[in-house]
SENUVO-876442 format. One record per atom (N, C-alpha, C, CB): residue in three letters; x, y negated, z. Coordinates in pm, whole numbers, plus 50000, padded with zeros to 5 digits. Glycine has a CB too. Example, Ala and Ser with C-alpha at 12.3 -4.5 7.8 and 13.67 -1.06 7.14 Angstrom:
residues 2
ALA513195056950780/ALA512305045050780/ALA513205033050780/ALA511315044750905/SER512855022550708/SER513675010650714/SER512904999750787/SER514085006050572/
This chain:
residues 68
MET500835012050000/MET500005000050000/MET500874987450000/MET499065000050121/LEU501974988050071/LEU502884976650078/LEU503484973749940/LEU503994979250180/CYS503844984349868/CYS504424982649735/CYS503424976149639/CYS504884996249678/VAL502174980149648/VAL501134974449562/VAL500964959649593/VAL499794981949581/SER500994956249720/SER500864942249760/SER502044933949710/SER500754941049912/ILE503244939449721/ILE504444932349675/ILE504384930249524/ILE505724940149713/VAL503984940549450/VAL503874939349304/VAL502824928849268/VAL503504953049241/PHE501704928849338/PHE500654919049312/PHE501154904849338/PHE499424921949398/VAL501824902849451/VAL502324889449486/VAL503374884849385/VAL502924889549628/LEU504294893549348/LEU505314889749251/LEU504704887049113/LEU506374900849240/GLY503724894849075/GLY503044892548948/GLY502314879248946/GLY502074903848919/TYR501644876149055/TYR500934863449065/TYR501914851749064/TYR500064863149192/TRP503034853349133/TRP504064842949136/TRP504624840648994/TRP505204846749233/ALA504854851448920/ALA505354850248783/ALA504314843248695/ALA505704864148725/TYR503054846448715/TYR501974839948640/TYR501954824948667/TYR500614846248676/LEU502024821148795/LEU502024806948830/LEU503244799748774/LEU501974805248982/ASP504384806348778/ASP505614800448724/ASP505484798048573/ASP506814809548753/THR504914807648503/THR504714806248359/THR503744794848328/THR504184819348299/GLN502674793948403/GLN501704783148382/GLN502344769548408/GLN500474785048474/ASN503174768748511/ASN503854756248543/ASN504794752248431/ASN504624757548676/LYS505524761748375/LYS506444758848264/LYS505674754348140/LYS507304771148231/ARG504544760548112/ARG503714756447998/ARG503214742148018/ARG502524766047980/HIS502764739248140/HIS502264725848170/HIS503364715548152/HIS501704725348313/GLN504564718448200/GLN505684709248185/GLN506024707148038/GLN506914714448261/GLU506004717647959/GLU506314716647817/GLU505264708147745/GLU506394730647753/LEU503984710247777/LEU502934702147716/LEU503064687447755/LEU501564707447757/MET503384684747880/MET503564670947924/MET504754664547852/MET503774670348076/ARG505824672047829/ARG506984666847758/ARG506604663547613/ARG508144677147761/ILE505834672347549/ILE505404669947411/ILE504504657647404/ILE504664682347356/ILE503594656247499/ILE502694644647501/ILE503484631747521/ILE501644646147611/GLN504454631947612/GLN505264619947636/GLN506074616247512/GLN506194622147755/GLU506634626147444/GLU507384623347321/GLU506474617647213/GLU508064636147270/ALA505264623047203/ALA504314618147102/ALA503914603747132/ALA503064627147097/GLU503664600647259/GLU503314586947296/GLU504474577447266/GLU502944586247445/LYS505684581747296/LYS506864573447270/LYS507014570947120/LYS508144580247326/ASN506844581347039/ASN506954579846894/ASN505844570946839/ASN506904593546826/LEU504644572346893/LEU503534564046849/LEU503794549346881/LEU502234568646913/GLN504314546747000/GLN504644532947037/GLN505734527346946/GLN505094532147183/THR506704535546911/THR507764531146820/THR507184527546684/THR508834542046805/ILE506274535746635/ILE505634533146506/ILE504794520446513/ILE504754545146463/GLU504044518746621/GLU503184506946634/GLU504004494146645/GLU502284508446756/ARG505204494846702/ARG506064483046715/ARG506794479746586/ARG507064485146826/ASN506774488646489/ASN507484486346364/ASN506794475146286/ASN507534499446279/PRO507524464246256/PRO506884453046185/PRO506474456646042/PRO507814441146183/ASN507054466745984/ASN506714470845848/ASN505544480545842/ASN507914477045781/ARG505044484645957/ARG503974494645962/ARG502734490045887/ARG503614497846107/VAL502354477545904/VAL501134472545841/VAL501284472445690/VAL500794458445892/SER502404467545642/SER502584467045497/SER502674480945437/SER503834459045462/HIS503294490245508/HIS503384503945457/HIS502014510645457/HIS504374512145539/SER501234508545562/SER499924514945566/SER499004509045460/SER499294513545706/ASN499104495945435/ASN498304489845329/ASN498734495045193/ASN498414474445333/LEU500024496645174/LEU500534501845047/LEU500034516045023/LEU502074501545046/ALA500014524045128/ALA499544537845114/ALA498064538045076/ALA499764545645244/SER497254529645139/SER495834529745104/SER495614524044964/SER495024521545207/TYR496434514144924/TYR496334508844788/TYR496674519644686/TYR497274496644770/ASN497744527244711/ASN498134537844619/ASN497054548544611/ASN499454544044662/LEU496434551744723/LEU495364561744723/LEU494174556744642/LEU494924565044867/GLN493794544044661/GLN492674538544585/GLN492994538144436/GLN492344524444635/LYS494234534544401/LYS494644534344261/LYS494594548444203/LYS496074528444247/TYR495054558344279/TYR495034572244233/TYR493594576744209/TYR495724581444335/ILE492714573344302/ILE491324577544289/ILE490694571044167/ILE490524573944416/SER490964558044147/SER490364551344031/SER490964556343900/SER490554536144042/ASP492254559743900/ASP492884565043779/ASP492324578743742/ASP494394565943796/LYS492024586743842/LYS491524600243818/LYS490014600643804/LYS491964609543930/LYS489374589243825/LYS487914588343819/LYS487264598143916/LYS487414590943675/VAL487804598244037/VAL487264606944141/VAL486184599244214/VAL488384611744239/PHE485014605144229/PHE483914598844300/PHE483514607644417/PHE482714596344206/PHE483164601144525/PHE482744608444645/PHE481274606644666/PHE483504603844769/
C-alpha cells in the first residue's frame, strides 16, 4: 500500500511539474508576442506599409475582376 501511495504522489508531482512548465512556456510566448507587436506598432513605416499592402490587394482584385 505504501508503494502505491508513493507512486501516486510522485506521478501527481510529475503532472504538476509538467503543467507548470507548459504554463511558463505559454507565458513566455505571450510576452514575446506582445513585445513584437509593440515593436511593430512603434514602427513609423507601419502605416505606409499597411496602406501599400491594402492598395496592392485592391489593385490585384480589380485586375483579376474578382467580385465578392
